[in-house]
C-alpha positions, 0 to 999 in steps of 0.5 A: 245259250238259247239257239234262235231258230232261223227257219225250217229245212225240208229233206226228202228220202233217207239215202243222203243227209246223215245224223252228222249233217242234221247236227250241222243244220241244227247247230246253224239254227234251222229245224228239219222236217224229213219225208223218208220217201224216195218219191213223195207225191206232188201233194205231199211236197206241196204241203211240206214245202210251205214255210221252208227256207231250204229244201234238200232234194234227196229223192227222185221227185219232180219239182214243178211250178206248183211245188215252187209256188207252194214254197212261200219262204223257199230260198234254196234247193240243194240237189244231191247230184249233178243233173238237177234239170231232170228232177227240177223241170221248173228250175228256170221258174224257181230262179226267176222267183229268186230261189237258188239251186245248188248241186254236187258235181264233184261227189259222184265222180269217182264212183261213176267212173269206177263203175264205168271202168269196172263194167268195161272190164267185166264185158271185155273179159267175158265175166257173164259168159264165163261165170255162173250165169253163162254157159262158156268154160273157156274163151279168149278175151281182149281186156282193156290192154291194147284197145283204142278207148273213146270218151264222149264228153270230157267233163269231170267223169270222162276225165277221171275215166281216162285217168283210171284207164292208164294203168290198164295199158290201152293202145290209145285214149281219145275224146270227143267234146264241145271243147278242145281240152288242149291242156290234157294229153289225150287225142281230140277227135270228131264224134264220127271219127271217135265212134268209128275208130274206138274199141271201147266207148264211154258215153259221158255227156249230160242231158243237155246233149239232147234226145237221141244224141246217139241214134241210128246214124251214130250207132251205124258208125261204131265199129263191129264188136265195139263196146259202149258203156253208158251211165246216162239217163233214158233218151240220150241213146235211141232205144229202137236203133240200139236194139236193132244193133244189139239183136244183130250182135254187132256191138255190145253195151253195158248200161247203168239204166235198164231199157224201157223196152222189154225185148232188151231182157232177152238179149245175151248178157255178153251183148247187153248188160244193165242194172235193174235201176241206176246205181253207178253213183251208189257207194257209201263214200259217194253218199257221204261226199254228196251229203257233205256238199249238199249240206254245206251248200244249203247253209252257205246260200242261207247264210251268205247267198253264195256257194261254189256249187250254186248252178243258178 
């Protein structure tokens, strides 16, 4: 049997889309071209996107209007993550040209929630002060038990964080959200009340919340000694306002993203802990789930024009 090729697919980076996924794409009748770079240049993308009917965005490149214009046969961009607007600033322009965009909202849920809860435990149990990196040998800590938990944004990840925390016996789990989730057994509070009353806060909003969503006013409401756990992109929290609070050791923060301001590096690890680069999502299970979803969505759009993860 001779397989007729239906078109070509561009895949960037090598973190996602494994040999088994390549086999699925080939079996469906498509050729593959890969750019094994996490951040290919604009010029490389403009050259590579020509003649491609599909594009799996696996790196951290930014797709602007020039790249979209170069995609003369492009029908779908399959984004390997949730926040497609961050890396596809021309997403509205793309959709106006009839290009579908899909993402993988379910894939990173457990990995990110697991990281968030793990970071909260590490910070509250004094892992950094009491471990090799610290100088303390004995310190009474609070843990999670008996603490009032606040979740800012009750989407997939926020909901899963709440589920994971239950066995740790917190005093309460409350949330603030644009929507009142009446179907969940959690306390709904205004953002101001949640900030003022929580011992541990999980920031789970999307970039749509807006720049400086948490700034000087909001941080000023947070109770003394509280812990804020964030896996959000830069800009959601105002760094200048946050640095001021951390320098005073009034609150503590665990962040999946490093701060842009170098002064954060001089803060004690028990006050400010961050990864050197975003990795909350990065587990082998999550990479497999993301690759499964991105591949399936790409082929669904190309074959039928529809997919459950089509966002625009």
